[in-house]
N, C-alpha and C positions, 0 to 999 in steps of 0.2 A: 312427715321423719317419726321417726319412731323417737321415746325420750329417752336416753343413757340409761336413766334413774331405775331400779332394779322392778323387780315386776315382785309381789306378793301373789297367793295363791291362794286366793278361799275357799273353803269346804263348807260347806252347809255337813254339822253332823244331825241323824238321826231324829228326833225329839224324846225325852225321855219323860214317862208317859206315868212313872212310877211316883216319882221324889219330884215338883218345885223346889225352885232354889232361889231362893233370899239374896237381896240384894244388902250390904250390911248399913244399919244403920248409918245415913251418916259419910258415905266410903263418895259419897260422886266430889263429895266440899274440900275433901281433902287434899292442902297444893301438892304438886309435882313439886318432886325431892331435887335438888343440884344436882343429881347423878342423869333420872331423867329429863331436864334441860337443856344440861347441857352435852347430854347427846341428838337430840331435837337441833344445837345448834348448831352440831358436828354433820349432821345431816345437811339441815338447810343451805352450810357453804359449800358440803361438796356438793350438790343441785347447781351453786351458782357459781361455776367456776365452771364444771361440767359443759351449763349453756354458756359459760364465755368462750368456752374452748373451742367449741359448735361456732358458734356463730364467726367467729377466729379463721378457723377450717375453712370456711364458709365463700368468707373473702376473700382470701387468699386464694384459692383453688375456682371460686366460679363464678367473683368479680371484680374488678381491678378500679381502684382509684385514677383519674387520669386528669389533668388543667387543660383548660382548651383555648388556647393561643390566635386567639385573631378575631377577627367581627363573623367570615364569613359565613354560620351557622344565627347570626341574628335575627329577629330578637328572640327568638329559643331558649339559644345561647349564645353570652358575654363571653369576652375577655377573659384570661384567667377565673373562670370558674369553674366546680370543681362538680368531677360526678362520676358516679362508679357506670363500669361496660360492662354485660354478663358477657361471657369468652366462651360461653361452652352454649350457648342459646341455636346457633344454627348448625349443632350437631342434633338437633332432635326436632327442629322444623326449617323448614322457606323463607331465606331470603325474601318481606316484601314490596312492592310498593312503599313509602314512607315512613323506612324507616332506618331509622337514623345511623345512622354505622360506622365503626372504626375501619380502617384500611393502610397497610404498607402504600405511603405513594408507587406508584409505577415507575417514576421515575429515577427514584432514588432509596430503597426501601432502610435509609436509618431514618427516612419520614415517615408519622406518621398522619394524618387526616382523618376528617371528620364530613361527612358530607349526611344528604338525605338521596337514597334511591330512587328515581323514576320512573327509570327502562328496566325490564326485566328482561334475559336471555333469550333473542331472536324479536323483539320487537322492533318497531323503527320508529323515530323520538325522532319530531321536527317541532322551531320553536320559532315562531313568526310573531314576530311584534312582542314578545315575549314571555306570551300565550302559549304555553304547553300543550301539545297532543302525540299522544301510544297509539298507535297502529289508529291514526290519522281520528280521534276522540282529541279532542282536548280534557285537559286534568286538570280537576279545581284543586286548587294549591290555597287554600284558609290560611295555612302558613306566613308564604311571601306577601306584606305589606307593599302598599303600590308605592312606597317610596324606596322600599329594597329592586322594584322593579327594574327588566335588564332592556328595555324596548326592540334590541333588534335583532336579528332576524339567524336560525342557523339549523341545519341540515338541510332534508333527510337523513339519518345516516340507521343504519341498522347494527342493531345490534346482537357483538358474534355470541355464540353456545358460549356454555357458562362466565358468563361476566355482563356487570352490571354496570347503568348510568348512571355519571352519583352528579349533584350540586348540593351548591350550596344554598339556603334559605335567602342569605343577601347577597341576591341576584348580581349586583355591577360592584359588587367583592366579591369576586369566591373565582376561586381557579380550580378548576373540577372539569369534569367528562368533557366540556365544550373544550375544553383546551388539550387537555392529556389522553383523553380516550375514552372507553368503556372500563372499570377493571374487574379486574381477573378474579372470581368467586375467591382461589385461594388464598389473593393476598388482604382480604376479608380477617378479624379475626376476632369484631365483636361490637356489639350491636345498644346503642347506650339507654340505660334503664332508669336515671336519677340520681337528675343535683342534690348536692348535701350543701355545698357552699359560692357562691353568697347565703346568708339563713335566709333573706326574702327570695330568692328561688329555690329556696327543700321540697320538694316532691316529685315525683312521678314526668318523665318523661314520654309523651307524647311519639308514638315510633308507625302510626297507618294512615293518617290523616291524607284525605287526597287519594287513599284506596278510588281508583275506576273498577275492583274486578265485584 
């Protein structure tokens, strides 16, 4: 992103070969005038305010802070954790398996859910004793600890066009596509990208683990 600071055009003049120019003795040792210092302070203050303004614009229009409620995405996300979601990422790139997405709950659009994408449009999803298979190939899931596994069976189901099969990482405590079915892409409005509170969870959120592509 280009800086909003004014650009200064610098041109090189042809050297004067007829008369060398000497710098006045002691010129480099002269202290900056109060007027010059005030000018520099004003410039730095202006640039700082512009940078803060741009950061706020990016956060407000590109990212949205949200609070996680519940434990369906543990251990990646905990109850009451604060994260940023990118609201515009899917305007420029496709939803991928492994993405942690935020979407309107299909059965009640006044609620938002956060889950991980497991099955893509047109794929067949099946669960056999807790192991997830997509198109008959097992999906590695390092983000699901053994104590959070659900060893029951499910499916097979075919994911409709323009829809996604989503599940929580805490399988034994997650209301997900096994219950309410695949989620239409028009309901998905963001991807989890960054955790900022509590401070011990501060950092980027990995969203593509377990991708079988």
